[in-house]
FIKOLZA-1660 file (N, C-alpha, C; in steps of 0.1 Angstrom, whole numbers, plus 5000, padded with zeros to 4 digits):
% residues 81
   i   px   py   pz ch aa at
   1 3233 3517 7128  A  M  N
   1 3232 3522 7136  A  M CA
   1 3225 3530 7136  A  M  C
   2 3209 3530 7138  A  E  N
   2 3198 3546 7141  A  E CA
   2 3195 3547 7153  A  E  C
   3 3193 3555 7153  A  L  N
   3 3190 3559 7173  A  L CA
   3 3178 3571 7167  A  L  C
   4 3166 3568 7180  A  L  N
   4 3163 3579 7178  A  L CA
   4 3162 3585 7193  A  L  C
   5 3161 3607 7197  A  F  N
   5 3161 3608 7206  A  F CA
   5 3146 3609 7211  A  F  C
   6 3143 3610 7225  A  A  N
   6 3126 3601 7234  A  A CA
   6 3124 3610 7229  A  A  C
   7 3109 3613 7224  A  R  N
   7 3099 3619 7224  A  R CA
   7 3094 3633 7229  A  R  C
   8 3088 3640 7224  A  T  N
   8 3085 3656 7232  A  T CA
   8 3069 3650 7232  A  T  C
   9 3066 3646 7226  A  D  N
   9 3048 3648 7230  A  D CA
   9 3049 3627 7226  A  D  C
  10 3043 3631 7237  A  I  N
  10 3033 3613 7232  A  I CA
  10 3030 3609 7215  A  I  C
  11 3016 3616 7211  A  D  N
  11 3009 3611 7195  A  D CA
  11 3023 3617 7186  A  D  C
  12 3036 3624 7188  A  K  N
  12 3043 3619 7175  A  K CA
  12 3057 3614 7177  A  K  C
  13 3058 3610 7166  A  K  N
  13 3070 3598 7161  A  K CA
  13 3085 3602 7169  A  K  C
  14 3096 3604 7178  A  P  N
  14 3102 3604 7178  A  P CA
  14 3115 3610 7168  A  P  C
  15 3125 3621 7168  A  K  N
  15 3130 3620 7153  A  K CA
  15 3142 3618 7157  A  K  C
  16 3150 3610 7145  A  K  N
  16 3161 3604 7144  A  K CA
  16 3179 3610 7145  A  K  C
  17 3181 3615 7153  A  A  N
  17 3189 3615 7161  A  A CA
  17 3206 3610 7152  A  A  C
  18 3213 3615 7143  A  E  N
  18 3226 3612 7135  A  E CA
  18 3243 3613 7148  A  E  C
  19 3250 3603 7139  A  L  N
  19 3261 3599 7153  A  L CA
  19 3264 3614 7148  A  L  C
  20 3270 3617 7138  A  S  N
  20 3273 3632 7138  A  S CA
  20 3273 3645 7142  A  S  C
  21 3265 3647 7146  A  K  N
  21 3254 3655 7154  A  K CA
  21 3261 3650 7168  A  K  C
  22 3257 3636 7171  A  I  N
  22 3260 3631 7189  A  I CA
  22 3275 3637 7190  A  I  C
  23 3284 3637 7176  A  E  N
  23 3296 3632 7185  A  E CA
  23 3298 3653 7182  A  E  C
  24 3290 3654 7172  A  A  N
  24 3302 3676 7174  A  A CA
  24 3300 3678 7187  A  A  C
  25 3281 3676 7192  A  S  N
  25 3284 3678 7208  A  S CA
  25 3286 3671 7216  A  S  C
  26 3290 3662 7219  A  V  N
  26 3305 3659 7229  A  V CA
  26 3316 3665 7229  A  V  C
  27 3324 3668 7216  A  E  N
  27 3338 3680 7214  A  E CA
  27 3334 3687 7220  A  E  C
  28 3327 3698 7214  A  K  N
  28 3319 3705 7219  A  K CA
  28 3317 3710 7238  A  K  C
  29 3310 3696 7246  A  E  N
  29 3312 3699 7259  A  E CA
  29 3321 3687 7261  A  E  C
  30 3325 3696 7277  A  D  N
  30 3330 3685 7283  A  D CA
  30 3321 3673 7289  A  D  C
  31 3310 3674 7291  A  S  N
  31 3299 3663 7295  A  S CA
  31 3286 3670 7289  A  S  C
  32 3278 3659 7287  A  V  N
  32 3266 3661 7273  A  V CA
  32 3254 3653 7283  A  V  C
  33 3239 3651 7282  A  I  N
  33 3233 3643 7283  A  I CA
  33 3220 3641 7273  A  I  C
  34 3218 3630 7268  A  F  N
  34 3211 3622 7256  A  F CA
  34 3198 3619 7264  A  F  C
  35 3191 3621 7260  A  Y  N
  35 3176 3609 7260  A  Y CA
  35 3170 3605 7250  A  Y  C
  36 3175 3589 7254  A  F  N
  36 3169 3582 7234  A  F CA
  36 3152 3575 7246  A  F  C
  37 3155 3577 7226  A  D  N
  37 3134 3567 7233  A  D CA
  37 3132 3557 7234  A  D  C
  38 3127 3547 7238  A  R  N
  38 3123 3539 7237  A  R CA
  38 3123 3524 7228  A  R  C
  39 3120 3530 7220  A  E  N
  39 3120 3524 7203  A  E CA
  39 3134 3516 7206  A  E  C
  40 3146 3525 7208  A  N  N
  40 3156 3523 7200  A  N CA
  40 3160 3505 7211  A  N  C
  41 3162 3498 7199  A  S  N
  41 3176 3486 7207  A  S CA
  41 3185 3491 7221  A  S  C
  42 3185 3478 7227  A  H  N
  42 3199 3482 7240  A  H CA
  42 3212 3475 7227  A  H  C
  43 3206 3473 7217  A  K  N
  43 3219 3464 7210  A  K CA
  43 3225 3480 7204  A  K  C
  44 3218 3491 7196  A  D  N
  44 3223 3501 7192  A  D CA
  44 3229 3511 7207  A  D  C
  45 3229 3506 7220  A  L  N
  45 3227 3522 7223  A  L CA
  45 3244 3513 7232  A  L  C
  46 3243 3493 7227  A  L  N
  46 3258 3494 7236  A  L CA
  46 3267 3497 7229  A  L  C
  47 3262 3497 7213  A  E  N
  47 3271 3497 7200  A  E CA
  47 3276 3516 7203  A  E  C
  48 3265 3523 7207  A  L  N
  48 3273 3537 7204  A  L CA
  48 3275 3543 7220  A  L  C
  49 3278 3532 7227  A  Q  N
  49 3280 3526 7242  A  Q CA
  49 3301 3528 7232  A  Q  C
  50 3302 3518 7231  A  D  N
  50 3315 3511 7226  A  D CA
  50 3326 3522 7215  A  D  C
  51 3314 3530 7206  A  Y  N
  51 3321 3538 7203  A  Y CA
  51 3327 3548 7201  A  Y  C
  52 3322 3560 7215  A  F  N
  52 3329 3563 7223  A  F CA
  52 3334 3559 7232  A  F  C
  53 3335 3551 7240  A  E  N
  53 3341 3545 7246  A  E CA
  53 3360 3542 7241  A  E  C
  54 3357 3539 7227  A  A  N
  54 3370 3535 7216  A  A CA
  54 3377 3551 7213  A  A  C
  55 3372 3558 7223  A  K  N
  55 3372 3574 7214  A  K CA
  55 3376 3581 7227  A  K  C
  56 3384 3574 7237  A  G  N
  56 3387 3577 7252  A  G CA
  56 3376 3582 7258  A  G  C
  57 3359 3585 7258  A  K  N
  57 3352 3590 7261  A  K CA
  57 3344 3584 7272  A  K  C
  58 3339 3582 7284  A  S  N
  58 3333 3584 7297  A  S CA
  58 3318 3584 7289  A  S  C
  59 3307 3563 7290  A  F  N
  59 3301 3565 7292  A  F CA
  59 3287 3565 7299  A  F  C
  60 3279 3566 7302  A  Y  N
  60 3264 3559 7314  A  Y CA
  60 3249 3559 7309  A  Y  C
  61 3250 3547 7305  A  M  N
  61 3235 3544 7304  A  M CA
  61 3222 3548 7312  A  M  C
  62 3210 3543 7315  A  S  N
  62 3205 3540 7322  A  S CA
  62 3192 3543 7317  A  S  C
  63 3174 3539 7317  A  E  N
  63 3169 3539 7314  A  E CA
  63 3158 3545 7327  A  E  C
  64 3149 3554 7327  A  V  N
  64 3139 3565 7334  A  V CA
  64 3131 3559 7330  A  V  C
  65 3121 3559 7336  A  K  N
  65 3106 3556 7347  A  K CA
  65 3098 3570 7344  A  K  C
  66 3090 3576 7335  A  F  N
  66 3083 3588 7334  A  F CA
  66 3068 3584 7334  A  F  C
  67 3063 3578 7347  A  G  N
  67 3051 3569 7344  A  G CA
  67 3051 3549 7349  A  G  C
  68 3044 3548 7348  A  L  N
  68 3040 3533 7357  A  L CA
  68 3030 3523 7349  A  L  C
  69 3031 3531 7339  A  S  N
  69 3035 3517 7324  A  S CA
  69 3050 3512 7321  A  S  C
  70 3046 3500 7320  A  D  N
  70 3061 3496 7314  A  D CA
  70 3068 3499 7304  A  D  C
  71 3058 3502 7299  A  N  N
  71 3065 3512 7283  A  N CA
  71 3070 3523 7286  A  N  C
  72 3065 3534 7299  A  E  N
  72 3067 3549 7301  A  E CA
  72 3087 3543 7305  A  E  C
  73 3093 3543 7296  A  Y  N
  73 3107 3551 7297  A  Y CA
  73 3115 3548 7283  A  Y  C
  74 3127 3558 7293  A  M  N
  74 3137 3567 7283  A  M CA
  74 3151 3562 7283  A  M  C
  75 3160 3560 7275  A  Y  N
  75 3173 3561 7282  A  Y CA
  75 3184 3572 7290  A  Y  C
  76 3184 3573 7298  A  Q  N
  76 3200 3582 7297  A  Q CA
  76 3206 3582 7293  A  Q  C
  77 3214 3590 7284  A  V  N
  77 3226 3584 7280  A  V CA
  77 3237 3598 7285  A  V  C
  78 3248 3595 7294  A  H  N
  78 3256 3607 7298  A  H CA
  78 3271 3607 7298  A  H  C
  79 3280 3616 7286  A  I  N
  79 3291 3609 7279  A  I CA
  79 3297 3627 7281  A  I  C
  80 3306 3619 7288  A  M  N
  80 3321 3628 7294  A  M CA
  80 3334 3627 7287  A  M  C
  81 3337 3641 7286  A  N  N
  81 3356 3639 7282  A  N CA
  81 3363 3631 7293  A  N  C
% end
């Protein structure tokens, strides 16, 4: 599973998201929100959901549109202890 964080600039490539860093953030905070790029496959995000739900965490995912075009969206993931 290779995930990409949401772009901060339209002209730049998205940064890779390491599972260990995501997990460290979740353990540090009670509630964490991450934004993932549209290039991530929905399957990979569902695997991330299964991973955290197996650890007893609550996981909510939604698409956030930020423009009028069909490809102007990102995934919002909220993970809670």
